[in-house]
C-alpha positions in Angstrom: 8.5 52.4 -10.3 9.5 50.1 -13.3 13.0 52.0 -13.1 13.8 51.6 -9.6 12.9 47.9 -10.1 15.4 47.3 -12.6 17.9 49.5 -11.1 17.7 47.0 -8.0 18.7 44.7 -10.2 21.9 46.7 -10.9 22.8 46.8 -6.9 25.1 43.3 -7.2 27.1 44.6 -10.3 27.5 47.8 -8.5 29.1 46.5 -5.3 30.7 44.2 -6.8 32.7 46.9 -8.8 32.8 49.0 -5.8 34.5 45.7 -4.1 37.0 45.1 -6.6 37.5 49.1 -7.4 36.8 49.1 -11.1 35.9 52.5 -11.3 36.7 52.7 -14.9 34.0 49.8 -15.8 31.2 51.9 -13.6 32.6 55.3 -15.1 31.8 53.5 -18.6 28.4 52.0 -17.6 26.8 54.9 -16.1 28.5 57.2 -19.1 26.8 55.4 -22.0 23.4 55.3 -19.7 23.2 59.3 -18.9 24.0 60.1 -22.5 21.3 57.7 -23.2 18.7 59.5 -20.9 20.1 62.8 -21.5 19.5 62.4 -25.7 15.8 60.7 -24.9 14.6 63.1 -22.7 15.4 66.0 -25.2 13.7 64.1 -28.0 10.7 63.5 -26.3 10.5 66.8 -24.6 10.7 68.5 -27.9 7.9 65.8 -28.9 5.7 67.2 -27.0 5.8 64.3 -24.3 6.2 66.8 -21.4 6.9 64.8 -17.9 6.5 61.6 -19.2 9.7 62.5 -21.4 11.6 62.0 -18.0 9.8 58.9 -17.0 10.3 57.2 -20.0 14.0 58.6 -20.4 14.6 57.0 -16.5 13.5 53.6 -17.7 15.8 53.5 -20.3 18.6 54.5 -18.2 17.9 51.7 -16.0 17.7 49.1 -18.8 20.5 50.7 -20.5 22.7 50.6 -17.1 21.7 46.8 -16.3 22.6 46.1 -19.9 26.3 47.7 -19.7 27.0 46.1 -16.5 26.1 42.5 -17.6 27.9 43.3 -20.9 30.8 44.7 -19.1 31.4 41.9 -16.4 30.5 39.1 -19.1 33.6 40.2 -20.5 35.4 39.1 -17.0 33.3 35.6 -17.4 30.7 36.9 -14.0 27.3 35.8 -14.5 24.3 37.3 -12.4 23.8 33.8 -11.2 27.1 33.7 -9.7 26.8 37.1 -7.9 23.6 36.5 -6.3 25.0 33.2 -4.5 
């Protein structure tokens, strides 16, 4: 549920990148996020976390995706507040 909420915060960035046809920025953000998720799942499963490893890694993925979107858009001078209004 936390991961879904955080991913919903990513939607304005996702929509902006689609409209601006910034596919390389989106690929970078999702590539870094999925790498973090994969490594985290791998490490936590071997520590014995079981299914909880997937939940924790999904939250980490969502947070990393949001951070990457914010950082990539900050370089262009776009803030979250200007995207919402």
